[in-house]
C-alpha positions in Angstrom: -72.0 54.2 -39.8 -70.1 52.2 -38.2 -66.1 53.5 -39.7 -65.0 50.4 -42.2 -61.5 50.2 -42.7 -60.5 49.0 -45.9 -57.1 48.4 -46.5 -55.5 50.1 -49.3 -54.9 48.3 -52.5 -51.3 47.5 -54.2 -50.3 48.6 -57.1 -48.7 46.8 -59.4 -45.6 48.9 -59.1 -45.8 49.3 -55.1 -44.3 46.5 -52.8 -44.6 46.6 -49.1 -41.7 45.0 -47.7 -42.1 42.3 -44.8 -40.5 40.7 -41.6 -40.5 37.8 -44.2 -40.0 38.8 -47.9 -37.1 42.0 -48.2 -38.1 44.7 -50.4 -37.9 43.4 -54.1 -38.7 47.1 -55.8 -39.6 50.5 -54.9 -42.2 51.7 -55.4 -43.4 54.2 -58.7 -42.1 57.3 -59.2 -42.9 57.6 -62.8 -44.9 60.8 -64.5 -47.1 61.2 -67.2 -44.4 63.2 -69.1 -42.0 60.8 -68.2 -44.1 58.0 -70.0 -44.7 60.5 -73.2 -40.9 60.7 -73.4 -40.0 57.5 -73.1 -39.1 55.4 -76.5 -40.6 52.8 -78.2 -38.3 50.3 -76.8 -38.8 50.5 -73.3 -42.4 50.0 -73.4 -41.6 46.9 -75.2 -39.1 45.9 -71.6 -42.2 47.5 -69.5 -44.7 44.8 -71.6 -42.3 42.1 -70.7 -41.9 42.5 -67.3 -45.5 42.8 -67.0 -45.8 39.3 -66.8 -42.9 39.2 -64.3 -45.2 41.7 -61.8 -48.4 40.0 -62.3 -46.6 36.9 -60.9 -45.6 39.2 -58.4 -48.6 40.5 -57.0 -50.1 37.0 -56.6 -47.1 35.9 -54.4 -47.7 39.5 -52.1 -51.1 38.9 -51.9 -51.1 35.8 -50.2 -51.2 36.1 -46.1 -48.2 34.7 -44.3 -49.0 32.8 -41.3 -47.3 33.8 -38.5 -44.2 30.8 -37.4 -43.3 29.6 -40.9 -40.4 29.9 -40.2 -40.3 27.9 -37.5 -42.8 25.9 -38.3 -40.9 24.7 -41.8 -37.6 23.7 -38.7 -39.9 21.2 -37.2 -40.6 19.7 -40.3 -38.1 19.4 -41.7 -36.7 17.8 -37.8 -39.6 15.4 -37.9 -38.4 14.1 -41.3 -35.5 13.8 -40.2 -36.2 12.1 -37.7 -39.1 9.4 -38.8 -36.3 8.7 -41.5 -33.0 7.8 -39.2 -34.6 7.0 -35.9 -37.3 5.0 -36.2 -35.9 2.4 -35.6 -33.9 3.3 -32.7 -34.4 0.2 -30.3 -33.6 -2.2 -32.9 -29.6 -2.9 -33.2 -27.9 -2.7 -36.1 -27.2 -6.4 -38.0 -23.7 -7.0 -37.8 -20.9 -7.3 -40.3 -19.5 -10.9 -41.0 -16.2 -9.4 -42.7 -15.6 -7.5 -39.5 -16.3 -9.8 -37.5 -14.2 -12.6 -39.2 -11.3 -9.3 -38.8 -11.3 -9.2 -35.5 -11.1 -13.0 -35.1 -7.8 -12.9 -37.4 -6.3 -10.5 -35.7 -6.8 -11.9 -32.3 -5.5 -15.0 -33.2 -1.9 -13.9 -34.9 -1.7 -12.3 -31.2 -2.4 -15.2 -29.1 -1.7 -17.6 -31.2 1.2 -16.6 -33.2 4.2 -19.1 -32.0 1.9 -21.7 -33.4 0.8 -20.5 -36.4 5.4 -20.1 -37.1 5.7 -23.8 -36.1 2.4 -25.2 -38.0 4.0 -26.9 -41.3 2.6 -25.2 -44.3 0.0 -28.1 -45.4 -2.5 -27.3 -41.8 -1.7 -22.8 -42.9 -4.6 -22.3 -45.9 -3.7 -19.0 -47.3 -3.5 -17.6 -50.0 -0.3 -15.4 -51.1 -2.5 -13.3 -54.2 -5.7 -12.5 -51.1 -3.9 -10.1 -48.7 -6.8 -9.4 -47.1 -7.8 -10.2 -43.6 -11.5 -10.9 -44.3 -10.4 -14.4 -47.0 -12.3 -17.2 -45.9 -8.9 -18.4 -46.4 -7.7 -16.5 -42.8 -4.3 -17.7 -40.6 -7.4 -18.6 -37.3 -8.7 -21.7 -39.9 -5.1 -23.2 -40.1 -5.6 -24.4 -36.0 -6.9 -27.7 -36.2 -6.8 -30.3 -33.5 -5.1 -33.6 -33.5 -8.6 -35.5 -32.1 -11.0 -33.8 -33.8 -12.7 -33.0 -37.1 -14.6 -30.1 -38.1 -18.0 -31.1 -38.5 -19.3 -27.6 -38.9 -17.5 -25.3 -41.0 -20.3 -22.1 -39.4 -18.0 -22.3 -36.0 -14.7 -21.0 -35.3 -11.5 -22.6 -35.0 -10.7 -20.3 -32.2 -14.2 -20.7 -29.9 -13.6 -25.1 -30.9 -9.4 -24.4 -30.1 -10.8 -22.6 -26.9 -13.7 -25.2 -25.8 -10.4 -27.6 -25.1 -8.5 -26.2 -23.0 -9.4 -26.3 -18.9 -10.6 -23.9 -16.9 -7.1 -22.4 -15.6 -7.7 -20.8 -12.3 -7.4 -17.6 -11.2 -7.8 -16.5 -14.7 -4.4 -17.4 -16.0 -3.8 -17.0 -19.1 -2.4 -19.8 -22.2 0.5 -21.3 -22.2 2.5 -22.3 -25.8 4.5 -25.4 -25.0 6.6 -27.0 -27.9 6.7 -30.8 -27.5 7.6 -32.4 -30.4 7.4 -35.9 -29.7 8.6 -37.8 -32.7 6.7 -40.9 -33.6 9.3 -43.5 -33.0 9.1 -43.0 -29.3 7.9 -46.0 -27.9 6.5 -44.3 -25.0 4.7 -40.9 -25.6 3.9 -38.3 -23.8 -0.4 -37.9 -23.7 -0.5 -34.3 -22.7 -4.8 -34.2 -22.6 -4.3 -35.9 -19.4 -2.2 -33.0 -17.4 -5.0 -30.8 -18.7 -3.2 -29.7 -22.2 -4.0 -29.6 -25.8 -2.1 -31.6 -28.4 -2.2 -30.1 -31.7 -1.8 -31.8 -34.8 1.5 -30.8 -34.8 2.9 -32.0 -32.2 2.6 -28.8 -30.5 0.9 -28.4 -26.7 -1.2 -25.8 -25.1 -1.1 -26.1 -21.7 -2.7 -23.0 -18.8 0.4 -21.3 -18.0 0.5 -20.5 -14.0 -0.1 -17.0 -12.7 2.8 -14.8 -12.5 3.8 -14.3 -8.8 5.6 -11.2 -7.2 8.5 -13.3 -5.6 9.3 -14.1 -2.5 11.0 -10.9 0.2 15.0 -12.6 1.2 14.9 -12.6 4.7 16.8 -9.6 6.4 18.1 -9.9 9.9 16.1 -6.8 11.9 18.3 -3.7 12.9 18.9 -2.2 16.4 20.7 0.8 18.4 23.7 0.0 19.9 25.5 3.2 20.2 25.0 7.4 20.2 27.3 9.5 20.0 26.7 13.3 21.2 29.2 16.5 20.5 28.1 17.8 17.6 26.0 21.5 19.2 23.2 21.1 15.6 21.6 19.7 13.3 23.8 16.6 12.2 23.1 16.8 8.4 25.7 14.5 6.2 28.2 11.7 7.3 30.3 10.2 5.3 32.5 7.0 5.7 36.4 6.9 5.3 36.9 3.8 2.1 39.5 1.8 5.3 36.3 1.7 7.1 38.6 2.9 10.3 36.5 6.7 10.9 33.7 8.6 9.3 33.0 12.0 9.3 29.8 14.5 10.1 29.3 18.2 9.0 26.6 19.8 11.3 24.8 23.1 11.4 27.5 24.3 14.1 29.8 24.6 10.8 32.3 22.1 12.7 33.1 19.2 10.5 34.4 16.1 13.4 35.4 12.8 12.9 35.3 10.4 14.8 36.2 6.2 15.2 33.8 4.1 13.9 35.1 1.3 16.1 34.9 2.8 19.8 32.7 6.0 18.9 35.4 8.7 19.9 36.6 12.3 18.5 39.7 12.5 16.7 39.7 15.1 14.9 37.8 18.7 14.7 37.8 21.2 11.5 36.6 24.2 11.4 36.6 26.7 8.3 33.1 27.0 7.1 30.9 30.2 8.2 27.3 28.6 7.8 25.7 24.7 7.9 27.8 22.3 6.7 25.2 20.4 4.3 28.1 17.4 2.7 30.7 15.7 2.9 32.7 13.2 1.1 35.6 11.2 1.1 38.4 10.5 -1.7 39.0 6.6 -2.6 42.0 7.4 -4.6 43.8 10.6 -2.6 43.8 11.8 1.0 41.2 14.2 0.4 38.1 15.2 2.3 35.7 17.3 -0.2 33.5 19.8 1.9 30.3 21.9 1.1 27.6 24.5 2.9 25.6 27.0 3.1 28.1 29.7 3.2 28.4 28.9 -0.7 32.0 27.8 -0.1 33.1 24.0 -1.1 36.4 22.9 0.0 39.1 20.5 -0.5 40.6 19.1 3.0 44.3 17.6 3.1 43.7 14.9 5.7 47.5 14.7 6.0 47.9 17.8 7.2 44.4 19.1 8.3 44.1 22.0 6.0 42.0 23.5 3.4 43.8 22.8 0.0 41.1 24.0 -2.4 37.9 26.2 -2.9 36.1 25.9 -5.3 34.5 28.8 -6.6 31.3 29.3 -8.5 27.8 28.9 -6.6 25.8 32.1 -6.5 24.0 30.6 -3.2 24.2 27.9 -1.0 25.4 23.9 -2.2 23.3 21.2 -0.2 24.7 18.1 -2.0 28.0 16.5 -3.2 29.3 14.0 -5.1 32.5 12.2 -6.3 33.0 10.8 -9.2 34.1 6.8 -8.8 36.7 6.6 -11.8 37.4 10.1 -12.3 39.1 13.1 -10.7 35.4 14.9 -10.8 34.1 16.3 -8.1 30.0 17.6 -8.7 27.9 19.7 -6.0 24.6 21.1 -6.2 22.9 23.9 -4.6 20.1 26.9 -4.0 21.1 28.3 -7.6 19.1 25.4 -8.9 22.8 24.4 -11.2 24.7 21.1 -10.7 28.3 22.4 -11.3 31.1 20.0 -12.1 34.7 20.8 -10.8 38.2 18.9 -12.4 39.5 18.0 -9.0 43.2 18.9 -9.2 43.0 22.7 -11.2 39.5 23.9 -9.6 38.3 24.3 -12.7 34.7 24.3 -13.5 34.0 22.1 -16.5 30.6 22.2 -16.5 27.5 24.1 -15.1 24.5 21.1 -15.7 21.3 23.9 -15.8 18.0 22.4 -16.4 16.5 22.5 -12.6 14.1 25.1 -11.8 14.3 25.1 -8.1 17.1 24.2 -5.5 19.1 20.9 -6.8 19.1 18.8 -3.1 20.6 15.5 -3.5 23.1 14.0 -6.6 24.8 10.6 -7.3 27.9 9.9 -9.7 28.0 6.4 -11.3 31.1 5.0 -13.5 28.7 4.1 -16.8 25.3 7.0 -18.2 24.5 8.0 -16.8 27.7 9.4 -15.0 25.0 12.4 -13.1 22.1 12.3 -11.5 20.1 15.1 -9.7 17.0 15.5 -7.9 15.3 19.3 -7.4 12.9 20.4 -5.5 11.1 21.1 -8.7 10.0 17.5 -8.1 11.6 16.6 -11.2 15.1 13.5 -11.3 17.6 14.5 -14.3 19.8 12.0 -15.5 22.9 13.8 -17.3 25.5 13.0 -19.9 28.7 14.8 -18.2 30.3 14.5 -21.9 28.1 16.5 -23.8 27.0 18.8 -20.4 23.4 17.9 -21.6 20.3 16.3 -20.1 19.8 12.9 -21.4 16.6 12.3 -19.2 14.1 14.0 -17.0 11.6 12.2 -14.5 8.8 13.5 -13.7 7.2 10.8 -11.6 7.2 12.4 -8.4 4.6 15.4 -7.0 7.0 16.8 -4.3 10.6 18.0 -4.0 13.3 14.7 -4.1 15.2 15.0 -1.4 17.2 12.1 -1.7 18.7 9.8 -4.2 20.6 6.6 -3.6 22.3 4.2 -6.1 22.7 0.0 -5.7 25.8 -0.4 -5.8 25.6 -3.8 -7.9 22.5 -3.5 -9.7 22.1 -0.9 -12.1 19.1 1.2 -10.5 18.3 3.5 -8.3 15.8 4.9 -5.6 14.9 8.1 -5.0 12.7 9.8 -2.1 9.7 12.5 -2.0 6.9 13.3 0.4 6.0 10.4 1.2 7.0 7.8 -1.1 10.3 6.5 -3.0 9.9 5.5 -6.2 12.4 3.4 -8.1 14.3 3.4 -11.2 16.6 1.6 -14.0 19.8 3.2 -15.6 20.6 4.0 -18.0 17.4 5.1 -20.1 15.2 6.1 -16.3 12.3 3.5 -16.3 10.1 3.3 -13.3 9.8 0.3 -11.3 7.9 0.4 -8.6 6.4 2.7 -5.5 7.8 2.3 -2.0 4.7 3.0 0.4 4.5 3.3 3.9 6.4 7.2 5.1 3.7 9.5 5.8 6.4 12.1 6.6 9.4 14.2 4.3 12.4 11.5 3.8 15.3 13.7 3.8 17.8 10.8 3.7 18.7 7.1 1.6 20.6 4.1 2.2 21.7 1.1 1.3 24.2 -1.6 1.5 25.7 -4.7 -0.3 22.8 -7.4 1.1 20.4 -5.4 -0.8 18.7 -3.6 2.6 17.1 -0.1 1.9 17.1 2.4 4.9 14.7 5.6 4.6 14.7 8.2 7.0 11.7 10.4 7.8 11.3 14.3 8.5 9.5 12.9 11.8 11.8 10.3 13.0 10.8 7.4 10.8 13.4 4.8 10.3 11.9 2.1 7.4 14.0 -1.3 5.8 13.2 -2.2 3.1 13.8 -5.4 0.8 14.8 -3.4 -2.2 14.4 -5.9 -5.0 10.4 -6.3 -4.3 10.1 -3.3 -2.3 8.6 -4.9 1.3 9.0 -3.6 3.9 10.5 -5.7 6.7 10.9 -3.4 9.5 10.4 -0.2 10.6 12.1 2.4 13.8 11.1 5.4 15.3 14.0 7.2 16.3 13.4 8.8 20.2 14.4 12.3 21.3 17.6 12.6 23.0 16.8 14.0 27.1 17.4 17.7 26.6 15.3 17.7 23.1 12.3 18.5 22.6 9.9 15.3 21.0 9.7 17.7 17.0 13.9 17.0 16.9 13.6 13.4 16.3 13.8 14.2 12.2 16.6 12.2 10.4 18.9 14.0 7.9 21.6 11.6 6.7 22.2 8.1 6.6 25.1 6.0 5.4 26.4 3.0 5.7 30.0 1.5 6.3 31.8 0.0 3.8 31.2 -3.5 5.8 27.0 -3.0 5.8 27.4 -4.5 8.8 26.4 -1.0 10.1 23.9 1.9 9.9 25.2 5.6 10.9 22.2 8.5 11.1 22.9 12.1 11.5 19.6 13.6 13.4 17.7 17.2 14.3 18.2 16.0 18.3 22.3 16.8 17.7 23.2 13.2 18.1 24.7 10.3 15.7 23.0 7.0 16.5 24.9 3.6 14.8 22.6 0.6 14.5 23.6 -2.7 13.7 21.5 -6.0 12.9 20.3 -8.4 15.6 22.7 -11.4 15.9 19.8 -13.3 17.8 17.6 -13.0 15.4 16.5 -15.8 12.7 13.6 -16.6 10.5 11.9 -18.3 12.8 12.1 -15.5 15.7 11.4 -12.7 13.3 9.0 -14.1 10.0 8.5 -12.6 6.8 4.7 -11.4 7.0 4.5 -11.9 3.1 1.0 -11.3 1.3 0.2 -11.3 -1.7 -1.5 -7.7 -2.0 2.9 -6.2 -2.8 1.6 -7.3 -6.1 -1.0 -4.0 -6.7 0.9 -1.3 -7.1 0.9 2.0 -9.4 1.8 1.7 -12.0 3.2 5.5 -11.6 
């Protein structure tokens, strides 16, 4: 006979642990001898537990189906789905309180000036009820002069907008205060001109779209003189305050002084043992200041043509130099990532302006705060408080190294140049104004004159002329390398205007100095402004 498999019968005190139910109690290990020796109290406790054990036997004897846990989870998910997502295709009802709240906020935002000028009799509001969703909202205080509200369910803002003419180019709405007296013999009918008249005498007219002002016309510039004499790249230019001569510094370690009118060489100063990177002429003393990659900052006495002071402190090459317009201080910056402030007379270092993480490549000073502004290869611009020796603001809009800075001679603004971009800023807070795009190379030099003509020079020999106020690029020139130089040696390293703002001097990589002047024969008819409204589309940062 076939063997019959039988399942063992579990006793009352035995429990088999399953994956779904852990072991409750172990098997009974009691013997008859122990039960005889047990006291009467233990028998009572066993009798009480007998009923509980019988219930456990009924639960354990039931067959537990597979995947019970998953089945219960999916049932719960299904019930939750049916309860909360049964009406997923139906939009939720609108909250009337929230709609009125939005209308009230919009009324205050767009029609706030009207609400302050309307008489109190037209403004229906309850001082005790401060909730914005009340029926006495300020937006319902707008009542048109020649219209009676027939449908109380219509929003007063919609009624007001229906009366407004359709503005062109989606322009905003301007509020014009015209208090027409009742005694005027000839009252102005504003409705004929497309304006809306309120009961208080106010008129609402469509505001004209904001347009960029037309750029100021500037005469084009042309090359009229090329000066040769240096045997290296011309890296810096400084014009004498009397506008009689200018000085240039080069990679040949020589400072040359040229006559501005004739372009002839007047003097050569030797003393640097590395390329000269910065030059400045003092407007109050007969001093010429120079700095170079040899870590030296020199003060030249132009009466004796000799060095009278040295300013020691930089740990590496000095790349830029600036004089304070009213104080006898000198600011230098270099590869040690520090801008140093010097006392011009005592040669003492007043401040060491630390904060940049890379080479300080450009600096300028002004009489008002911030009195020192520096640009660095770490792509930041810092505005400094020279009294405390701390940073007032850090401008981080540039993405590449800032190699050139220039301040406007009259406006409290300045411009910075980086790779492929120019940016204009306001002072003293350093607020961004606009981008000047067009360059496709590294910008090494910037210059601006009294006529608000901004000039930028690129590493590829490109020279762009801009209108400072509007950012309009009215001329582009490409420098040509002189005979004997290769085409790649046409970069522009230095730009400066003379004191009359009629001559532009550039120092270039072909070892020459070029002087430009305005075209005297040019007029607005021969060289018109090609201005387009697309110039309004500027980047915001």
